[in-house]
ROSE-4610 file (N, C-alpha, C; in Angstrom, 1 decimal, always signed):
// ROSE-4610
residu = [X/X/X/X/X/X/X/X/X/X/X/X/X/X/X/X/X/X/X/X/X/X/X/X/X/X/X/X/X/X/X/X/X/X/X/X/X/X/X/X/X/X/X/X/X/X/X/X/X/X/X/X/X/X/X/X/X/X/X/X/X/X/X/X/X/X/X/X/X/X/X/X/X/X/X/X/X/X/X/X/X/X/X/X/X/X/X/X/X/X/X/X/X/X/X/X/X/X/X/X/X/X/X/X/X/X/X/X/X/X/X/X/X/X/X/X/X/X/X/X/X/X/X/X/X/X/X/X/X/X/X/X/X/X/X/X/X/X/X/X/X/X/X/X/X/X/X/X/X/X/X/X/X/X/X/X/X/X/X/X/X/X/X/X/X/X/X/X/X/X/X/X/X/X/X/X/X/X/X/X/X/X/X/X/X/X/X/X/X/X/X/X/X/X/X/X/X/X/X/X/X/X/X/X/X/X/X/X/X/X/X/X/X/X/X/X]
num = [1/1/1/2/2/2/3/3/3/4/4/4/5/5/5/6/6/6/7/7/7/8/8/8/9/9/9/10/10/10/11/11/11/12/12/12/13/13/13/14/14/14/15/15/15/16/16/16/17/17/17/18/18/18/19/19/19/20/20/20/21/21/21/22/22/22/23/23/23/24/24/24/25/25/25/26/26/26/27/27/27/28/28/28/29/29/29/30/30/30/31/31/31/32/32/32/33/33/33/34/34/34/35/35/35/36/36/36/37/37/37/38/38/38/39/39/39/40/40/40/41/41/41/42/42/42/43/43/43/44/44/44/45/45/45/46/46/46/47/47/47/48/48/48/49/49/49/50/50/50/51/51/51/52/52/52/53/53/53/54/54/54/55/55/55/56/56/56/57/57/57/58/58/58/59/59/59/60/60/60/61/61/61/62/62/62/63/63/63/64/64/64/65/65/65/66/66/66/67/67/67/68/68/68/69/69/69/70/70/70/71/71/71/72/72/72]
x = [+136.7/+137.4/+138.2/+137.6/+138.3/+138.2/+139.3/+139.2/+138.6/+137.4/+136.7/+136.7/+137.3/+137.4/+136.2/+135.4/+134.2/+133.0/+132.0/+130.9/+130.1/+129.4/+128.6/+127.3/+127.0/+125.7/+126.0/+124.9/+125.1/+125.3/+125.1/+125.3/+124.0/+122.9/+121.6/+121.6/+122.1/+122.0/+123.0/+124.2/+125.1/+124.6/+123.9/+123.4/+122.3/+121.4/+120.3/+120.9/+122.0/+122.7/+123.3/+123.9/+124.4/+123.3/+122.2/+121.1/+120.5/+120.5/+120.1/+121.0/+122.3/+123.3/+123.1/+122.9/+122.6/+121.3/+120.3/+119.0/+119.2/+119.9/+120.1/+120.9/+121.9/+122.7/+121.9/+121.1/+120.2/+119.1/+118.5/+117.5/+118.1/+119.2/+119.9/+120.1/+120.6/+120.9/+119.6/+118.5/+117.3/+116.8/+116.9/+116.5/+117.4/+118.7/+119.6/+119.2/+118.9/+118.5/+117.2/+116.3/+115.0/+115.2/+116.3/+116.6/+117.4/+117.7/+118.2/+119.5/+120.1/+121.3/+120.9/+121.7/+121.4/+121.5/+120.8/+120.8/+122.2/+123.0/+124.3/+125.3/+125.0/+125.8/+125.4/+124.1/+123.6/+124.4/+125.0/+125.8/+127.0/+127.6/+128.8/+128.3/+127.1/+126.6/+126.4/+125.8/+125.6/+126.9/+128.0/+129.3/+129.8/+129.7/+130.2/+129.4/+128.1/+127.3/+127.6/+127.8/+128.3/+129.6/+130.5/+131.8/+131.7/+130.9/+130.7/+130.0/+129.1/+128.3/+129.1/+130.1/+130.8/+131.4/+132.1/+132.6/+131.5/+130.3/+129.2/+128.8/+128.7/+128.2/+129.3/+130.6/+131.7/+131.6/+131.4/+131.3/+130.2/+129.1/+127.9/+128.3/+128.9/+129.4/+130.3/+131.3/+132.2/+131.6/+130.6/+129.9/+129.0/+128.4/+127.5/+128.3/+129.5/+130.2/+130.5/+130.0/+130.2/+131.7/+132.3/+133.7/+134.7/+134.2/+135.1/+135.4/+136.0/+136.3/+135.0/+134.8/+133.5/+132.4/+132.6/+131.6/+131.1/+130.3/+129.7/+130.7]
y = [+16.2/+15.1/+14.3/+13.7/+12.9/+13.6/+13.5/+14.1/+13.0/+13.3/+12.4/+13.0/+12.3/+12.8/+12.5/+11.5/+11.1/+11.5/+12.2/+12.6/+11.4/+11.4/+10.2/+10.1/+10.7/+10.6/+10.1/+9.7/+9.2/+7.7/+7.0/+5.5/+4.7/+5.4/+4.7/+3.8/+4.4/+3.7/+2.5/+2.6/+1.5/+0.4/+0.8/-0.1/-0.9/-0.3/-1.0/-1.9/-1.5/-2.3/-3.6/-3.4/-4.5/-5.5/-5.0/-5.9/-6.6/-5.9/-6.5/-7.7/-7.4/-8.5/-9.7/-9.4/-10.5/-11.3/-10.5/-11.1/-12.0/-11.5/-12.3/-13.6/-13.5/-14.7/-15.6/-15.1/-16.0/-16.6/-15.9/-16.4/-17.6/-17.4/-18.5/-19.7/-19.4/-20.5/-21.3/-20.6/-21.2/-22.1/-21.6/-22.3/-23.6/-23.5/-24.6/-25.6/-25.1/-26.0/-26.7/-26.1/-26.7/-27.8/-27.6/-28.6/-29.8/-29.8/-31.0/-30.9/-29.7/-29.6/-29.7/-30.6/-30.7/-29.4/-29.3/-28.1/-27.8/-28.8/-28.5/-28.0/-28.2/-27.7/-26.4/-26.0/-24.7/-23.5/-23.5/-22.4/-22.3/-23.4/-23.3/-22.8/-23.2/-22.8/-21.3/-20.8/-19.3/-18.6/-19.1/-18.4/-18.4/-19.5/-19.7/-18.8/-18.7/-17.8/-16.4/-16.0/-14.7/-14.3/-15.3/-15.0/-14.9/-15.7/-15.6/-14.3/-13.8/-12.6/-11.3/-11.4/-10.2/-9.4/-10.1/-9.3/-8.6/-9.1/-8.5/-7.2/-7.3/-6.2/-5.1/-5.5/-4.6/-3.2/-3.2/-1.8/-1.0/-1.6/-0.9/-0.4/-1.2/-0.7/+0.4/+0.4/+1.4/+2.7/+2.6/+3.8/+4.4/+3.6/+4.2/+4.6/+4.3/+4.6/+6.1/+6.8/+8.2/+8.5/+9.4/+9.8/+8.8/+7.6/+6.7/+6.9/+5.9/+6.0/+6.1/+7.1/+7.2/+7.6/+8.0/+8.4/+9.9/+10.4/+11.7/+12.8]
z = [+61.1/+61.8/+60.8/+59.8/+58.8/+57.5/+56.7/+55.3/+54.4/+53.9/+53.1/+51.7/+50.7/+49.4/+48.5/+48.9/+48.1/+49.0/+48.5/+49.3/+49.7/+50.8/+51.3/+50.6/+49.5/+48.8/+47.4/+46.8/+45.4/+45.3/+46.4/+46.3/+46.1/+45.9/+45.8/+44.5/+43.4/+42.1/+42.2/+42.7/+42.7/+43.7/+44.8/+45.7/+45.0/+44.3/+43.6/+42.5/+41.8/+40.8/+41.5/+42.7/+43.4/+43.8/+44.3/+44.7/+43.5/+42.4/+41.1/+40.7/+40.9/+40.6/+41.5/+42.8/+43.7/+43.3/+43.0/+42.6/+41.4/+40.4/+39.2/+39.5/+40.3/+40.7/+41.5/+42.4/+43.2/+42.3/+41.4/+40.5/+39.7/+39.1/+38.3/+39.2/+40.4/+41.3/+41.7/+41.9/+42.3/+41.1/+39.9/+38.7/+38.6/+38.8/+38.7/+39.8/+41.0/+42.1/+41.8/+41.2/+40.8/+39.7/+38.9/+37.9/+38.4/+39.7/+40.3/+41.1/+41.2/+42.0/+43.5/+44.2/+45.7/+46.4/+47.5/+48.3/+48.9/+49.3/+49.8/+48.7/+47.4/+46.4/+45.9/+46.3/+45.7/+46.2/+47.3/+47.8/+46.8/+46.4/+45.5/+44.1/+43.7/+42.4/+42.5/+43.6/+43.8/+43.7/+44.3/+44.2/+42.8/+42.2/+40.8/+39.8/+40.0/+39.1/+39.4/+40.6/+41.0/+40.4/+40.4/+39.8/+38.2/+37.6/+36.2/+35.7/+36.6/+36.3/+36.6/+37.4/+37.8/+36.7/+35.7/+34.6/+33.8/+33.8/+33.1/+33.8/+35.1/+35.9/+36.3/+36.1/+36.5/+35.8/+34.5/+33.9/+34.4/+34.7/+35.3/+36.7/+37.5/+38.8/+38.7/+37.8/+37.6/+37.2/+36.3/+35.8/+36.9/+37.7/+38.7/+40.0/+40.2/+41.4/+41.5/+42.5/+42.6/+42.9/+42.1/+42.3/+41.8/+41.2/+40.7/+39.2/+38.6/+37.1/+36.4/+35.6/+34.8/+35.7/+36.9/+37.8/+37.6/+38.4/+38.3/+38.6]
């Protein structure tokens, strides 16, 4: 029906890496929240931490992406 250039398998590792990225960002946010950041600002802290961690995780995401640059 549709021409799919990337097979629909092989995404388990990148999915786990993404959830690890979210868990690290959430963990840092929770620690900062426990250190005194108000709850209403914790969402902004989470977004900022995620933005700061993204360049660290980007090479891993690229390496694990099936059919992408550096993929299998």
